[in-house]
C-alpha positions in Angstrom: 142.6 -167.7 55.0 140.9 -166.2 51.9 140.9 -162.5 51.3 138.7 -160.2 49.3 139.3 -156.6 48.1 136.9 -153.8 47.3 137.8 -150.4 45.8 135.1 -147.8 46.6 135.4 -144.7 44.5 133.2 -141.9 45.8 132.9 -138.2 45.9 135.5 -137.7 48.7 137.9 -140.6 48.3 139.0 -143.8 46.6 139.2 -146.3 49.4 140.8 -149.8 48.9 139.8 -152.3 51.6 141.2 -155.8 51.7 139.8 -158.1 54.4 139.4 -161.7 55.5 136.6 -163.3 57.4 137.0 -165.0 60.7 134.6 -167.4 62.4 131.3 -165.8 63.2 131.3 -163.5 60.2 133.7 -161.0 61.6 135.7 -159.0 59.0 139.3 -158.6 59.8 141.0 -155.8 57.8 144.2 -156.7 56.1 144.8 -153.4 54.3 143.1 -150.1 54.0 144.3 -147.3 51.7 142.5 -144.1 51.1 143.3 -141.4 48.5 141.4 -138.2 49.0 139.2 -136.8 46.2 137.1 -133.6 45.8 134.9 -134.6 42.9 132.1 -132.3 44.0 134.4 -129.4 43.1 134.8 -130.7 39.5 131.1 -131.2 38.6 129.5 -129.1 35.9 125.9 -127.8 36.2 124.5 -131.0 34.8 126.5 -133.2 37.1 129.0 -134.0 34.3 132.5 -134.7 35.6 135.0 -132.2 34.2 138.3 -133.3 32.8 140.1 -132.3 36.0 137.8 -134.6 37.9 138.4 -137.5 35.5 142.2 -137.0 35.9 141.9 -137.0 39.7 139.9 -140.3 39.6 142.6 -141.8 37.4 145.4 -140.7 39.8 143.4 -141.8 42.9 142.6 -145.3 41.5 146.2 -145.8 40.4 147.5 -144.8 43.9 144.9 -146.9 45.7 145.7 -150.1 43.9 149.5 -149.6 43.7 151.3 -152.9 44.4 151.9 -153.4 48.1 155.0 -155.4 49.0 153.3 -156.8 52.1 150.7 -158.9 50.3 149.4 -160.1 47.0 146.3 -158.1 46.1 143.3 -160.5 45.6 140.9 -160.3 42.8 139.4 -156.8 43.1 135.8 -155.5 42.9 135.9 -151.8 42.1 132.8 -149.7 42.1 131.9 -146.1 41.8 129.1 -144.4 43.8 126.5 -141.9 42.6 128.8 -139.0 41.8 130.2 -141.1 38.9 127.2 -143.4 38.4 124.8 -140.5 37.8 127.2 -138.3 35.7 126.1 -137.8 32.1 129.6 -138.8 31.0 129.8 -141.9 33.2 130.8 -144.3 30.5 133.6 -142.0 29.3 134.9 -141.7 32.8 134.9 -145.4 33.3 136.6 -146.1 30.0 139.4 -143.5 30.6 140.0 -144.9 34.1 140.2 -148.5 32.7 142.6 -147.5 30.0 145.0 -145.7 32.3 144.9 -148.0 35.4 143.6 -151.4 34.2 140.8 -151.1 36.7 137.3 -151.0 35.3 134.8 -149.4 37.7 131.4 -151.0 38.1 128.3 -149.1 39.0 125.7 -150.4 41.3 122.0 -149.3 41.2 120.9 -147.5 44.3 118.7 -150.4 45.2 121.6 -152.7 45.1 123.6 -150.4 47.4 120.7 -150.4 49.8 120.6 -154.2 49.7 124.3 -154.5 50.4 124.1 -152.0 53.2 121.4 -154.1 54.8 123.4 -157.3 54.4 126.4 -155.6 56.2 124.3 -154.0 58.9 122.5 -157.3 59.7 125.8 -159.2 60.0 127.4 -156.3 62.0 124.4 -156.3 64.5 124.7 -160.1 64.9 121.2 -160.2 66.3 119.8 -163.0 64.1 116.3 -162.6 62.7 113.9 -159.8 63.6 112.8 -156.5 62.2 115.6 -154.4 60.9 115.5 -151.0 59.2 118.7 -149.6 57.7 119.2 -146.0 56.7 122.1 -144.7 54.6 122.6 -141.1 53.5 125.1 -140.8 50.6 126.1 -137.8 48.6 123.8 -138.4 45.7 121.1 -140.7 47.1 119.5 -142.0 50.2 119.2 -145.8 50.6 116.6 -147.5 52.8 116.2 -151.2 53.4 114.1 -153.3 55.8 113.5 -157.0 56.5 113.5 -159.7 59.1 116.2 -162.1 57.8 119.7 -161.8 56.3 118.3 -160.3 53.1 115.9 -157.3 52.9 112.3 -157.6 52.0 112.2 -154.0 50.8 114.8 -151.6 49.3 114.5 -148.0 48.2 116.9 -145.4 46.8 115.9 -141.8 46.6 117.8 -138.9 44.8 118.0 -136.9 48.1 121.6 -137.3 49.1 123.5 -134.6 51.0 125.4 -133.4 47.9 122.3 -133.4 45.8 120.4 -131.2 48.3 123.3 -128.9 48.7 123.7 -128.4 44.9 120.0 -127.9 44.3 118.8 -126.1 47.4 121.8 -124.8 49.4 124.4 -123.4 47.0 127.8 -123.1 48.8 126.3 -125.2 51.6 124.5 -122.3 53.3 120.9 -121.3 53.8 120.3 -117.6 53.0 117.4 -117.3 55.4 115.2 -119.2 57.9 112.6 -119.2 55.1 115.0 -121.2 52.9 115.6 -123.7 55.6 111.8 -124.2 55.9 111.5 -124.6 52.1 114.2 -127.4 52.1 112.5 -129.1 55.0 109.2 -128.9 53.2 110.7 -130.3 50.0 112.3 -133.2 51.8 109.2 -134.1 53.8 107.0 -133.9 50.8 109.4 -136.0 48.7 109.7 -138.8 51.3 106.1 -138.6 52.2 104.9 -139.5 48.7 106.9 -142.7 48.4 104.5 -145.7 48.6 105.5 -148.4 50.9 108.5 -146.5 52.4 110.0 -148.9 55.0 109.1 -148.1 58.6 110.7 -148.7 62.0 108.8 -151.5 63.7 108.1 -151.8 67.5 110.8 -154.0 69.0 112.9 -153.8 65.9 116.4 -152.3 65.3 117.1 -149.2 63.3 120.7 -148.9 62.1 122.2 -145.8 60.4 125.2 -146.7 58.2 126.8 -143.5 56.7 129.4 -140.9 57.5 126.6 -138.4 57.6 124.9 -140.1 60.6 128.2 -140.8 62.3 129.3 -137.2 62.1 126.0 -135.9 63.3 126.1 -138.3 66.2 129.6 -137.1 67.2 128.5 -133.5 67.0 125.4 -134.1 69.0 127.2 -136.1 71.7 129.9 -133.4 72.1 127.2 -130.8 72.7 125.6 -133.1 75.3 129.0 -134.0 76.8 128.6 -137.7 76.0 131.3 -140.2 74.8 133.4 -139.3 71.8 132.3 -142.3 69.8 128.5 -142.3 70.3 126.6 -145.5 69.5 123.2 -143.8 69.1 121.5 -140.7 67.6 118.1 -139.4 68.4 115.8 -137.4 66.2 115.7 -134.6 68.8 119.5 -134.5 68.7 119.5 -134.2 64.9 117.1 -131.3 65.1 119.4 -129.6 67.7 122.4 -129.7 65.3 120.5 -127.9 62.5 120.6 -124.4 63.9 124.3 -124.8 64.8 125.2 -125.9 61.3 123.0 -123.3 59.6 124.5 -120.5 61.7 128.1 -121.4 60.7 130.0 -121.1 57.5 131.3 -124.3 55.9 134.9 -123.3 57.0 133.7 -122.9 60.6 131.7 -126.1 60.5 134.9 -128.0 59.6 136.2 -127.1 63.0 133.2 -128.4 64.9 133.6 -131.8 66.7 132.7 -134.6 64.3 132.4 -132.6 61.1 135.3 -133.2 58.7 136.5 -130.3 56.7 135.9 -132.0 53.3 132.2 -132.8 54.2 131.5 -129.5 56.0 129.8 -127.9 52.9 127.2 -130.6 52.7 126.8 -131.2 56.5 123.8 -128.8 56.8 122.0 -130.7 54.0 123.0 -134.0 55.6 121.4 -133.0 58.9 118.2 -131.8 57.1 118.0 -135.1 55.2 118.6 -137.1 58.3 115.8 -135.3 60.1 113.3 -135.9 57.2 114.4 -139.5 56.8 114.0 -140.4 60.4 110.6 -138.6 60.5 109.4 -140.4 57.3 110.5 -143.8 58.6 109.1 -143.3 62.1 112.5 -143.6 63.7 113.0 -141.6 66.9 116.4 -143.2 67.5 119.1 -144.9 65.4 122.1 -147.0 66.3 125.3 -146.0 64.4 126.6 -148.9 62.2 130.2 -148.6 60.8 129.4 -151.1 58.0 127.7 -150.3 54.7 127.8 -151.2 51.0 131.5 -151.8 50.9 131.4 -154.3 53.8 128.3 -155.9 52.2 130.4 -156.6 49.1 133.3 -157.9 51.1 131.0 -160.3 53.1 129.3 -161.6 50.0 132.5 -162.2 48.1 134.1 -164.0 51.1 130.9 -166.0 51.6 131.0 -167.0 47.9 134.7 -168.1 48.2 133.9 -170.1 51.4 131.0 -172.0 49.8 132.5 -172.5 46.4 
C-alpha cells in the first residue's frame, strides 16, 4: 500500500505526517512526529525571522525527518505556512534550512492552502456533492473556500489570522479596554465586509471549520455548557460567549482553560474575535469541526496521484 509524507512547518510546530489511503478515501496514519516551535517569539517588527528563529526551524526540521527504523520515509513534500511564507527573509530561511537538513521547504499561496483545505474537508465529510463552505483560521491568514463538488468554485485568503491580529491590534494578547475590543471587532467586520464575492453559507449546505482555533474554541464553549469533551459543532453565539472569558484573563491563565493550549493562549482572544467576524461575514450561525485541513489535502492529492499514475 502506497504511502505519502508531508512536513508542515508552522508557527508552533514542525509536524511530519506519513499516511496511506484505504478504500473509500480514508487516510490511515503511519507516523506522526511533532517538534514544538515558538516562531512568534522570534519575529522582528517587520515579521522578519530572527537568527534564533531560523536555527530553531533548522533543528525542528532535522528532528522531524530523522530516520525512523520502523519504516522507509517516502518522498516528502515539505511546506511552510504564513509565518515563514510572509517573512521578508523567507528565501534566506528556506536556503539555510535546505543547506543544513537537505529539506527544501515549499511555500503555498494562501489561495492554494484554501483549496487544499476544501479538498480535505470535502473528503472528510464524505457527503458527495452539495454546497460546502470551509473556514480555516491560521496564524497569519484566514482561508475560505466554497463549492459544490470535490474542488472549490471560490477560494479566498485574507491577512487576518490570529497571530496577525494579535501583533497589530492586541500586543501581548490582551485588550487594554472594552473600547479596544470594539475597535478590533470593527476592523475585522469592515475588512471582511469589503471583500467582493466572499463565499457564503448556503441553505441546506454544510459549513466546516478546519483549524486549531475553531477546535479549541469549540472545546472551551462546550465545557462551559457542560457538553461532550470533543464537540463536533460550534455556534456563533457560543463563540461570542467565549470572548469576555478570554478578554478577562491573562494569556497565562487562558492556557489553563479547557481547550486552550498554553502555546496558543496569547493569540486565543484574537482567534475568537476573528472567528466571530468570519462567521458573521459568511452568514454561518453554526459550523461543524473538521480535523482535516491543508496538510491532509496534500496527502490525499499525493496518494490519489500515486494511485492513478
